[in-house]
C-alpha positions as CSV (number, residue, x, y, z in Angstrom):
1,M,74.6,74.0,65.8
2,N,77.3,71.4,65.3
3,K,79.4,71.5,68.5
4,K,82.7,71.6,66.6
5,L,81.6,74.4,64.4
6,S,80.2,76.2,67.5
7,L,83.7,75.8,69.1
8,A,85.4,77.5,66.2
9,L,83.0,80.4,66.0
10,G,83.0,80.7,69.8
11,L,86.8,80.9,69.9
12,G,86.6,83.8,67.4
13,L,84.0,85.6,69.4
14,F,86.1,85.3,72.5
15,A,89.0,87.1,70.8
16,S,86.8,90.1,70.3
17,A,85.3,90.1,73.8
18,A,84.5,93.6,75.1
19,L,85.5,95.1,71.7
20,T,83.3,96.7,69.0
21,A,82.6,94.2,66.3
22,S,83.1,96.4,63.3
23,P,85.9,94.5,61.4
24,G,86.9,94.5,57.8
25,T,90.0,94.4,55.8
26,T,90.4,98.1,55.7
27,H,90.8,98.1,59.5
28,A,93.5,95.4,59.6
29,E,96.4,97.7,58.6
30,N,97.3,98.4,62.2
31,I,98.5,94.8,62.5
32,S,100.1,94.5,59.0
33,G,103.6,94.3,60.4
34,H,102.7,91.9,63.3
35,W,103.9,88.3,63.3
36,A,100.3,87.0,63.7
37,Y,99.0,89.1,60.8
38,T,98.0,86.1,58.7
39,E,96.0,84.4,61.4
40,M,94.4,87.6,62.7
41,N,93.6,88.9,59.2
42,Y,91.9,85.6,58.4
43,L,89.6,86.0,61.5
44,I,88.9,89.6,60.6
45,N,87.9,88.8,57.1
46,Q,85.6,86.0,58.4
47,K,84.0,88.7,60.7
48,I,85.1,86.6,63.7
49,L,87.6,89.0,65.2
50,G,86.6,92.6,65.9
51,G,88.5,95.7,66.8
52,D,87.8,98.5,69.3
53,Q,86.0,101.7,68.6
54,N,89.1,103.1,66.9
55,G,89.6,100.0,64.7
56,N,92.6,98.7,66.8
57,Y,92.9,95.0,67.4
58,L,95.4,95.2,70.3
59,P,97.3,92.0,69.4
60,N,99.7,92.3,72.4
61,K,96.9,92.8,75.0
62,D,96.6,89.9,77.5
63,V,93.5,87.7,77.9
64,T,91.9,87.2,81.3
65,R,90.6,84.0,82.8
66,A,87.1,85.4,82.9
67,E,87.2,86.3,79.2
68,F,88.3,82.8,78.4
69,A,85.5,81.2,80.5
70,S,83.0,83.4,78.7
71,F,84.3,82.2,75.4
72,L,83.8,78.6,76.4
73,V,80.2,79.2,77.4
74,R,79.4,80.9,74.1
75,A,81.4,78.4,72.1
76,L,79.8,75.3,73.4
77,E,76.3,76.7,73.9
78,L,76.3,75.4,77.5
79,T,73.0,75.0,79.3
80,P,72.6,75.5,83.1
81,K,73.4,72.6,85.3
82,S,73.7,74.3,88.7
83,S,73.0,77.7,90.1
84,T,75.5,77.2,92.9
85,V,78.1,80.0,93.1
86,R,81.4,78.1,92.9
87,F,83.9,81.0,93.6
88,T,84.0,83.6,96.3
89,D,85.5,86.2,94.0
90,V,82.8,85.8,91.3
91,N,79.8,87.8,92.4
92,P,76.4,88.7,91.1
93,G,76.7,91.9,89.1
94,D,80.1,90.9,87.6
95,W,79.8,90.8,83.8
96,F,81.3,87.3,83.9
97,Y,79.2,85.9,86.8
98,S,76.9,83.7,84.8
99,A,79.5,82.5,82.3
100,V,82.1,81.6,84.9
101,N,79.7,79.6,87.1
102,L,78.1,77.9,84.1
103,A,81.6,76.9,82.8
104,A,82.5,75.6,86.2
105,S,79.3,73.6,86.5
106,H,80.3,71.7,83.4
107,D,83.9,71.2,84.7
108,L,85.4,73.1,81.9
109,I,87.2,75.5,84.3
110,A,88.6,75.2,87.8
111,G,89.6,77.6,90.5
112,V,93.0,78.5,91.9
113,G,92.4,77.3,95.5
114,N,90.7,78.7,98.6
115,G,87.4,78.9,96.7
116,K,88.7,81.6,94.3
117,F,88.8,81.8,90.5
118,N,90.9,84.9,89.9
119,P,88.7,86.1,87.1
120,N,90.8,89.2,86.2
121,A,94.1,87.4,86.2
122,K,95.8,87.0,82.9
123,I,95.5,83.5,81.6
124,N,98.8,81.7,81.0
125,R,99.8,79.1,78.5
126,Q,99.3,76.0,80.6
127,E,95.9,77.2,81.8
128,M,94.9,77.9,78.2
129,A,96.0,74.4,77.1
130,V,93.9,72.8,79.8
131,M,90.8,74.8,78.9
132,I,91.3,74.2,75.1
133,K,91.7,70.5,75.7
134,R,88.5,70.3,77.8
135,A,86.6,72.4,75.2
136,M,87.8,70.2,72.3
137,D,86.8,67.0,74.2
138,Y,83.4,68.5,74.9
139,A,83.0,69.4,71.2
140,G,84.2,66.0,70.0
141,V,87.2,67.3,68.1
142,A,89.8,64.6,67.5
143,T,93.1,65.2,69.4
144,T,96.5,63.5,69.4
145,K,98.6,62.9,72.5
146,S,102.4,63.2,72.2
147,T,105.4,63.0,74.5
148,I,107.0,66.4,75.2
149,S,110.6,67.0,76.0
150,F,110.9,70.8,76.5
151,N,113.9,72.1,78.5
152,D,111.4,73.6,81.0
153,N,109.3,70.4,81.4
154,S,109.9,70.6,85.1
155,Q,108.1,74.0,85.3
156,I,104.9,72.5,83.8
157,A,102.3,71.9,86.5
158,S,101.3,68.3,86.9
159,W,97.7,69.2,86.4
160,A,98.5,70.7,83.0
161,K,101.0,68.2,81.6
162,E,98.5,65.9,79.8
163,S,96.5,68.7,78.3
164,I,99.8,70.2,77.0
165,Q,100.7,66.9,75.5
166,Y,97.4,66.8,73.6
167,A,97.7,70.5,72.5
168,V,101.2,70.0,71.2
169,G,100.4,66.6,69.7
170,S,97.4,68.2,67.9
171,K,99.5,71.1,66.7
172,I,97.4,73.6,68.5
173,L,100.3,74.8,70.7
174,F,104.0,74.7,70.0
175,G,107.3,75.2,71.9
176,R,109.1,78.5,72.1
177,E,112.7,79.4,71.5
178,G,115.4,77.3,73.2
179,N,113.1,74.3,73.2
180,T,110.9,75.7,76.0
181,F,107.2,75.8,76.5
182,R,107.0,78.7,79.0
183,P,103.9,77.4,80.8
184,S,103.6,80.5,83.0
185,A,103.8,83.0,80.2
186,N,100.6,85.0,79.6
187,A,98.5,84.5,76.5
188,T,97.9,87.6,74.3
189,R,95.1,88.3,71.7
190,A,97.6,87.5,69.0
191,E,98.3,84.1,70.5
192,A,94.6,83.5,71.0
193,S,94.0,84.3,67.4
194,T,96.6,81.8,66.2
195,V,95.0,79.1,68.4
196,I,91.6,80.0,67.0
197,Y,93.1,79.8,63.5
198,R,94.5,76.4,64.1
199,V,91.3,75.0,65.6
200,L,89.4,76.3,62.6
201,K,91.9,74.5,60.3
202,A,91.7,71.4,62.4
203,E,87.9,71.5,62.0
204,E,88.3,71.8,58.2
205,N,90.9,69.0,58.1
206,S,88.7,66.7,60.3
207,A,86.0,67.0,57.7
208,E,88.1,66.8,54.5
209,T,91.2,64.7,55.3
210,P,90.8,60.9,54.8
211,T,91.6,58.5,57.7
212,T,94.9,57.4,56.0
213,P,97.2,60.3,55.2
214,P,98.1,60.7,51.5
215,V,101.5,59.1,50.6
216,D,102.9,62.4,49.5
217,K,102.2,64.0,52.9
218,P,103.6,61.7,55.6
219,V,102.6,62.2,59.2
220,E,105.0,64.7,60.9
221,P,106.4,64.1,64.5
222,P,103.9,65.3,67.1
223,V,106.2,67.9,68.6
224,V,107.1,70.5,66.1
225,E,109.7,72.9,67.4
226,K,110.1,75.0,64.3
227,P,107.0,74.6,62.0
228,V,107.0,76.1,58.5
229,D,104.5,78.8,59.3
230,P,105.6,80.8,62.3
231,P,103.5,79.8,65.3
232,V,102.5,82.1,68.1
233,E,105.3,80.8,70.2
234,T,108.1,81.5,67.7
235,P,107.2,84.9,66.4
236,K,109.1,87.1,64.1
237,P,111.3,89.7,65.8
238,V,109.3,92.3,67.6
239,V,109.0,95.6,65.9
240,P,110.3,98.2,68.4
241,G,107.8,100.9,69.4
242,K,105.2,101.8,72.0
243,E,101.6,100.9,72.5
244,Y,99.2,102.6,74.9
245,V,96.2,100.8,76.3
246,T,93.7,102.3,78.7
247,D,92.3,100.0,81.3
248,F,88.9,101.1,82.7
249,Y,88.1,100.3,86.3
250,S,84.8,100.4,88.2
251,A,86.2,102.0,91.3
252,N,85.4,105.6,91.9
253,F,88.6,107.7,92.2
254,A,87.6,109.6,95.3
255,T,86.4,106.4,97.0
256,A,89.6,104.6,96.1
257,V,91.7,107.5,97.5
258,S,89.8,107.4,100.7
259,L,90.3,103.6,101.0
260,Q,94.1,103.9,100.3
261,A,94.5,106.9,102.7
262,N,93.1,104.7,105.5
263,N,95.4,101.9,104.6
264,S,98.6,103.3,106.2
265,P,100.3,104.7,103.1
266,K,103.8,106.0,103.8
267,V,105.6,109.2,102.8
268,D,109.0,107.5,103.0
269,G,110.4,104.2,101.8
270,A,111.3,103.2,105.3
271,G,107.6,103.0,106.1
272,I,107.8,105.3,109.1
273,F,105.6,108.3,108.3
274,T,102.0,108.1,107.2
275,A,100.9,110.1,104.1
276,T,98.0,112.5,103.8
277,D,95.0,111.8,101.5
278,S,96.1,114.6,99.2
279,L,99.5,113.0,98.7
280,V,97.9,109.7,98.1
281,A,95.6,111.3,95.5
282,Y,98.6,112.9,93.7
283,Y,100.4,109.6,93.2
284,M,97.2,107.6,92.5
285,N,96.0,109.9,89.7
286,P,97.5,108.6,86.3
287,G,96.7,112.0,84.8
288,N,99.6,113.6,86.8
289,F,102.3,111.7,84.8
290,K,103.2,113.0,81.4
291,K,103.2,110.4,78.6
292,D,106.7,108.8,78.1
293,S,108.1,110.6,81.1
294,A,110.3,108.6,83.5
295,E,107.3,108.4,86.0
296,F,105.1,107.1,83.1
297,Y,107.0,103.8,83.1
298,Q,105.1,102.8,86.2
299,F,102.4,101.8,83.6
300,L,104.8,99.6,81.6
301,K,103.5,96.1,81.2
302,L,105.9,93.7,83.0
303,S,104.8,90.3,81.8
304,A,107.3,90.0,78.9
305,P,111.1,89.6,78.8
306,V,113.1,92.4,77.4
307,E,114.7,91.7,74.0
308,G,118.4,92.2,73.4
309,L,119.8,92.8,76.9
310,S,123.5,92.5,77.2
311,T,125.0,91.0,80.4
312,S,128.2,93.0,80.1
313,T,126.4,96.3,79.4
314,I,124.1,95.9,82.4
315,N,127.0,94.9,84.7
316,T,129.1,97.8,83.5
317,K,126.5,100.6,83.1
318,V,123.8,99.7,85.6
319,L,125.1,97.3,88.3
320,N,128.6,98.5,88.7
321,G,129.3,99.5,92.3
322,M,125.8,98.3,93.4
323,G,126.9,96.4,96.5
324,N,125.9,92.7,96.4
325,L,124.0,93.2,93.1
326,A,127.2,94.0,91.2
327,N,127.9,91.5,88.4
328,T,124.5,89.8,88.7
329,A,123.1,90.7,85.3
330,D,123.1,87.1,84.2
331,A,120.8,86.2,87.1
332,F,118.3,89.0,86.3
333,I,118.3,88.1,82.6
334,Q,117.8,84.4,83.4
335,A,115.0,85.2,85.8
336,G,113.2,87.4,83.2
337,T,113.5,84.7,80.5
338,S,112.5,81.9,82.8
339,Y,109.4,83.5,84.2
340,S,108.4,85.9,81.3
341,V,109.1,89.0,83.4
342,N,110.7,92.3,82.4
343,A,114.3,92.0,83.5
344,A,114.7,95.8,83.6
345,Y,111.9,95.9,86.1
346,L,113.5,93.2,88.2
347,I,116.8,95.1,88.3
348,S,115.0,98.4,89.2
349,H,112.9,96.7,91.9
350,A,116.0,95.1,93.4
351,L,118.0,98.3,93.4
352,H,115.1,100.2,95.0
353,E,114.4,97.6,97.8
354,T,118.1,97.0,98.7
355,G,119.4,100.6,98.6
356,K,121.5,99.8,95.6
357,G,122.5,96.4,96.8
358,T,123.7,97.5,100.3
359,S,120.8,96.8,102.6
360,P,121.2,94.1,105.3
361,L,118.8,91.8,103.4
362,A,121.0,92.2,100.3
363,M,124.2,91.7,102.2
364,G,122.9,88.6,104.0
365,I,121.2,87.9,107.3
366,E,121.7,84.7,109.3
367,V,118.6,82.7,110.1
368,G,118.2,79.4,111.9
369,L,115.5,77.0,113.0
370,N,114.1,77.3,116.5
371,A,112.8,74.4,118.7
372,A,109.5,74.3,116.7
373,G,111.4,73.9,113.4
374,Q,110.5,77.4,112.3
375,P,112.9,80.0,110.8
376,E,114.0,82.7,113.2
377,M,116.4,85.5,112.6
378,V,119.7,85.0,114.5
379,T,120.4,87.4,117.4
380,A,123.0,87.3,120.1
381,Q,120.3,86.2,122.5
382,N,118.9,83.2,120.5
383,K,121.9,82.0,118.5
384,A,122.8,79.2,120.9
385,N,119.2,77.8,120.7
386,L,119.0,77.7,116.9
387,T,120.1,75.0,114.5
388,N,120.9,74.8,110.7
389,I,121.9,78.4,110.7
390,K,122.4,79.8,107.1
391,K,122.9,83.3,105.6
392,T,119.8,84.4,103.6
393,Y,119.3,87.0,100.9
394,N,116.2,88.9,99.9
395,V,116.5,91.5,97.1
396,Y,112.9,92.3,96.3
397,G,111.7,93.0,99.9
398,I,109.4,90.0,99.8
399,G,107.8,89.5,103.2
400,A,109.8,92.4,104.6
401,I,106.9,94.2,106.3
402,D,107.4,97.6,107.8
403,K,107.0,96.3,111.4
404,D,110.5,94.6,111.2
405,P,111.7,94.3,107.6
406,K,115.0,92.5,108.5
407,K,113.4,89.8,110.6
408,F,110.4,89.0,108.4
409,G,112.4,89.5,105.1
410,S,115.2,87.2,106.2
411,E,112.8,84.5,107.6
412,T,110.8,84.6,104.3
413,A,114.1,84.1,102.4
414,Y,114.9,81.1,104.6
415,K,111.6,79.5,103.9
416,N,112.1,79.9,100.2
417,G,115.7,78.7,100.2
418,W,117.4,81.9,99.1
419,F,120.9,81.3,100.4
420,T,122.7,83.1,97.6
421,V,122.1,86.4,95.9
422,K,121.4,84.5,92.6
423,Q,118.8,82.4,94.3
424,A,117.2,85.5,95.7
425,I,117.1,87.1,92.3
426,I,115.7,84.2,90.4
427,G,113.5,82.8,93.2
428,G,112.1,86.2,94.1
429,A,111.2,86.8,90.4
430,S,109.2,83.5,90.4
431,F,107.4,84.8,93.6
432,V,106.6,88.2,92.0
433,K,105.3,86.6,88.8
434,E,103.1,84.0,90.6
435,K,101.7,86.3,93.3
436,Y,101.3,89.6,91.4
437,I,102.1,89.8,87.7
438,G,100.6,86.5,86.9
439,I,97.3,87.3,88.5
440,G,96.7,90.5,86.7
441,Q,98.8,93.1,88.6
442,D,101.0,93.5,85.5
443,T,102.4,97.0,86.1
444,L,104.2,98.7,88.9
445,Y,101.1,100.9,89.4
446,E,98.8,97.8,89.7
447,M,101.2,96.2,92.1
448,R,101.2,99.3,94.3
449,W,97.6,100.5,94.1
450,N,95.6,97.5,92.7
451,P,92.9,99.6,91.0
452,A,90.8,96.5,90.4
453,K,90.4,96.1,94.2
454,P,92.0,99.1,96.1
455,T,93.9,98.2,99.3
456,D,93.7,94.5,98.6
457,H,96.9,92.5,97.9
458,Q,99.3,95.4,97.4
459,Y,103.1,95.1,97.2
460,A,104.2,98.2,99.1
461,T,103.1,101.1,101.3
462,H,105.4,103.8,100.0
463,V,103.3,106.2,97.9
464,M,106.2,106.8,95.5
465,W,107.1,103.1,95.2
466,A,105.9,102.7,91.6
467,V,107.1,106.1,90.4
468,L,110.7,105.6,91.7
469,Q,111.1,102.3,89.9
470,G,109.6,103.6,86.7
471,D,112.3,106.2,86.6
472,K,115.0,103.5,86.9
473,I,113.4,101.2,84.3
474,R,113.5,103.9,81.7
475,E,117.1,104.6,82.5
476,I,117.9,100.9,82.0
477,Y,116.2,100.8,78.7
478,E,118.1,103.8,77.5
479,V,121.6,102.9,78.7
480,T,121.3,99.3,77.4
481,G,119.6,100.2,74.1
482,A,116.7,97.8,74.9
483,D,114.3,100.6,73.8
484,K,115.5,100.0,70.3
485,T,114.9,96.2,70.4
486,T,111.7,95.8,72.4
487,K,108.0,96.7,72.0
488,L,106.9,98.7,75.1
489,V,103.2,98.3,76.0
490,F,101.8,100.7,78.6
491,E,98.6,100.0,80.4
492,I,97.1,103.2,81.9
493,P,94.4,102.8,84.5
494,A,91.2,105.0,84.4
495,Y,88.9,105.3,87.4
496,Q,85.3,106.4,87.5
497,A,85.0,110.2,88.0
498,Q,88.8,110.6,87.9
499,P,89.9,114.2,87.8
500,A,92.3,115.3,85.0
501,T,95.0,115.9,87.6
502,S,95.4,116.0,91.4
503,P,97.6,118.7,92.9
504,K,100.8,117.7,94.8
505,P,100.7,119.0,98.4
506,S,103.6,121.0,99.9
507,A,106.1,119.0,101.9
508,E,104.6,120.3,105.1
509,D,101.1,119.0,104.1
510,Q,102.3,115.5,103.1
511,Y,102.3,114.2,106.7
512,V,99.2,113.1,108.6
513,V,98.9,114.7,112.0
514,Y,97.4,112.1,114.4
515,P,95.6,114.0,117.2
516,T,96.2,111.4,119.9
517,L,98.2,113.8,122.2
518,N,96.6,117.0,120.9
519,G,96.7,119.5,123.8
520,A,99.3,117.7,125.9
521,V,102.1,119.7,127.5
522,G,105.6,118.5,127.0
523,K,109.2,119.5,127.7
524,V,112.4,119.3,125.6
525,V,114.9,116.9,127.0
526,S,118.2,117.7,125.3
527,P,120.7,118.9,127.9
528,T,123.9,118.9,125.7
529,I,122.8,120.4,122.4
530,P,119.7,122.4,121.3
531,L,116.8,120.4,119.6
532,N,116.1,121.2,115.9
533,F,112.6,122.5,115.3
534,R,111.7,121.6,111.7
535,T,109.0,122.4,109.1
536,F,108.3,118.7,108.7
537,P,109.7,115.4,110.2
538,K,113.3,114.4,109.9
539,T,114.5,116.3,106.8
540,G,112.4,119.5,107.0
541,T,114.0,123.0,107.1
542,V,115.2,124.0,110.6
543,I,112.9,126.8,111.8
544,S,114.9,127.3,115.0
545,T,116.4,125.3,117.9
546,L,114.8,124.6,121.3
547,A,116.8,124.6,124.5
548,H,116.6,122.0,127.2
549,D,113.4,122.3,129.4
550,T,111.6,124.4,126.8
551,Q,107.8,123.8,127.3
552,V,105.8,122.9,124.2
553,T,102.1,122.2,123.4
554,V,101.5,119.1,121.3
555,L,99.3,119.3,118.2
556,G,99.8,115.7,116.9
557,E,102.1,112.9,116.1
558,N,103.4,110.9,113.1
559,G,106.1,108.2,113.1
560,G,107.5,109.1,116.5
561,W,107.8,112.8,115.6
562,Y,105.5,115.4,117.2
563,K,104.0,118.5,115.7
564,I,104.1,121.1,118.4
565,S,103.4,124.8,119.0
566,V,106.0,126.9,120.8
567,N,106.5,130.7,120.9
568,G,103.6,131.1,118.4
569,K,105.2,128.9,115.8
570,Q,104.3,125.3,114.6
571,G,106.7,122.7,113.5
572,W,108.0,119.2,114.2
573,V,110.5,117.7,116.7
574,S,111.7,114.1,117.3
575,G,109.8,112.4,120.1
576,E,113.1,111.0,121.5
577,Y,113.8,114.4,123.0
578,L,110.3,115.2,124.5
579,T,108.8,114.2,127.8
580,F,105.1,114.6,128.5
581,A,103.1,115.4,131.6
582,D,100.3,112.9,132.3
583,A,101.0,110.8,129.3
584,L,100.2,107.1,129.1
585,K,102.3,104.9,126.9
586,I,100.6,102.3,124.6
587,K,102.4,99.0,124.4
588,N,104.6,98.4,121.3
589,N,103.0,95.1,120.5
590,T,99.6,96.8,119.9
591,N,98.7,97.5,116.3
592,G,96.2,100.0,117.3
593,L,94.3,100.8,120.5
594,N,90.6,101.8,120.3
595,V,89.6,104.9,122.2
596,R,86.0,104.4,123.3
597,F,83.3,106.8,124.5
598,E,82.5,104.7,127.6
599,P,84.6,102.1,129.5
600,N,83.4,99.0,127.8
601,T,84.1,97.1,124.6
602,T,80.7,97.7,123.1
603,S,80.8,101.5,123.4
604,R,81.3,103.8,120.3
605,I,84.9,104.1,119.1
606,I,85.9,107.8,118.9
607,G,89.5,107.2,117.7
608,M,92.5,104.9,117.6
609,A,96.0,105.3,119.1
610,K,99.0,103.6,117.5
611,G,101.1,101.0,119.4
612,G,104.2,102.6,121.0
613,S,102.8,106.1,121.0
614,Y,101.4,108.1,123.9
615,I,97.9,109.2,124.9
616,L,97.0,111.9,127.5
617,G,95.7,110.4,130.7
618,V,93.2,112.2,133.0
619,K,94.0,112.6,136.7
620,D,92.0,113.4,139.8
621,A,92.7,116.1,142.4
622,S,95.2,113.8,144.2
623,G,97.2,113.3,141.0
624,Q,96.1,109.7,140.4
625,Y,95.0,108.5,137.0
626,I,91.2,108.1,136.8
627,K,90.2,104.5,136.2
628,N,87.0,102.4,135.9
629,G,88.0,98.9,136.5
630,V,90.8,98.2,134.0
631,W,89.9,101.2,131.9
632,Y,91.9,104.5,131.9
633,K,90.1,107.8,131.3
634,V,92.0,109.7,128.6
635,L,91.8,112.8,126.3
636,Y,91.9,112.0,122.6
637,D,92.1,115.1,120.5
638,Q,91.1,117.0,123.6
639,E,87.9,114.9,123.9
640,P,87.3,112.5,126.8
641,G,87.3,108.8,126.2
642,W,88.5,105.5,127.6
643,V,91.2,102.9,126.8
644,H,91.7,99.4,128.0
645,G,94.5,99.0,130.6
646,D,95.7,95.7,129.2
647,Y,97.3,97.7,126.4
648,I,98.9,100.4,128.5
649,V,102.4,100.3,130.0
650,P,101.7,100.5,133.8
651,P,102.5,104.1,134.8
652,V,104.8,104.6,137.9
653,Q,104.4,108.3,138.3
654,P,104.0,111.3,136.0
655,V,107.1,112.0,133.9
656,I,107.1,115.7,134.9
657,P,104.8,117.6,137.2
658,P,101.8,119.4,135.7
659,A,102.8,122.6,133.9
660,T,102.2,125.8,136.0
661,T,103.4,128.3,133.4
662,P,100.7,129.4,130.9
663,V,101.4,128.2,127.4
664,T,100.9,130.5,124.5
665,T,99.1,128.8,121.6
666,P,98.4,130.1,118.1
């Protein structure tokens, strides 16, 4: 087959990847109002572009890097050059394994660094330009290089600039509104169709057009900002409405829940209390959220700016009184436009992470450089030793890990140069687009749960993180009227063996009970006021109050609160007001201490105790802790085991003498 003809056909085949090839003019009506109707309908009539099993062509669905690589292989009829696996995230068994490695062996595609290809990431415009240029060169299609003078030239990667010059000069790609190119914007099936259409026409013209252009059709300038026929980059106004797309994943639902439940999911936004697997299952199951409900907006596709947003409306109706985020609508809109990100999402995300603009990271935290030239949050103790101190801002919680969000969030802001709220809004949007939305985690749900690879590269630990922001996003759409001007695309994930719904556990059953101190005896230390005894940690209903010196039996712990049994009842109390007999404290700087069956590092692990918590030590008849070298003998969930002494705060003496009064347990 002629390589140039093969290229054109291959491009068309790519547009229908993973879809049922049953096209025809009768099926094209679902795109009749779309701006790319002419180009898509041409490909449909040529039996190049196919629809899904329902006859839908999904013009607004994004294209992935693996799909584009597969298209190149089919288009160019590539033959094997090497069997070497080039990328660590492209594995045997992946549907794209052969195609990606074959395309890489011919240098038609490249990775993203660290030996990875990011096969499931959505391809952006500059990546598409590079691949198209390489494919056209391989096929021998004539191209023309032109200078480009887009307002966002500075955002075009150096490795993509020349390819974009050729793609623009050859009239395969055009600029977008405001004389921009939008290099980081994702490419949709409609855009791919218009590129296919232009390549097909270029193929025809290269065969029919004489070398010297006719005198009645002079050569046009290579950069065409507003061509006669609407290009993909300057579409007609979007027809408001909603589109629903189901994304099928290979992960089994029960397996994914188990993985997530063992990845320290949190009940609360502060990241203190660990959630049970039943609570994880509830928020992971898409079937629990009614279509078009506020919670359903966690499935909204985020990689597109919102049409028709008004700065004054957002400042008045959304950001008024929102601390340091008040009157910042212009920054959010600019960020959304610059990086092709939904501005309503950016606003919702910032309000959520900053407590409506009032958190320390939103109000500003001072950071300076230490002697090693590294950013370090300013404290009273280190301020005199720091230089170049600046106030930093972080509105999306980037880098603000649960261990110490203020320290790590402010130091991340310093590294990124976010020294004003506007810089934090716009710079943070760039980070989120590059690190999450731009690599395929294109909804709040995908950012939180990453169904393509559960527990890997997730934005948050709070189980309600995506749901809470979805609620705010819908509110922003409604109060600004953006739902009347924007097409909303929802991508709903579907796992293997996913139940229709998963029940929501009661409040009492949402908290994991770690059994580290199960069976330990403690006493209440609250000499001035009685201690509240609650149904669950922190905000649970008060069952009763416990007087100073009340003896309790520990059942477990979560986030510094202890589930206890006292007077035949079970509930929770704050660990700040308990003291334990025979308890050993684990050092705070320990992420987790293994409890082993025997006193050596090769013995079987029977459990793990958290840093900063307590574990019950075992004493001999003289009242001394039993040790074997540096190892302490302990009871974990009432079973004997051993922990390494390097991670234990050296005990001075028991906090209280062993209990002599019998304890009533349920």
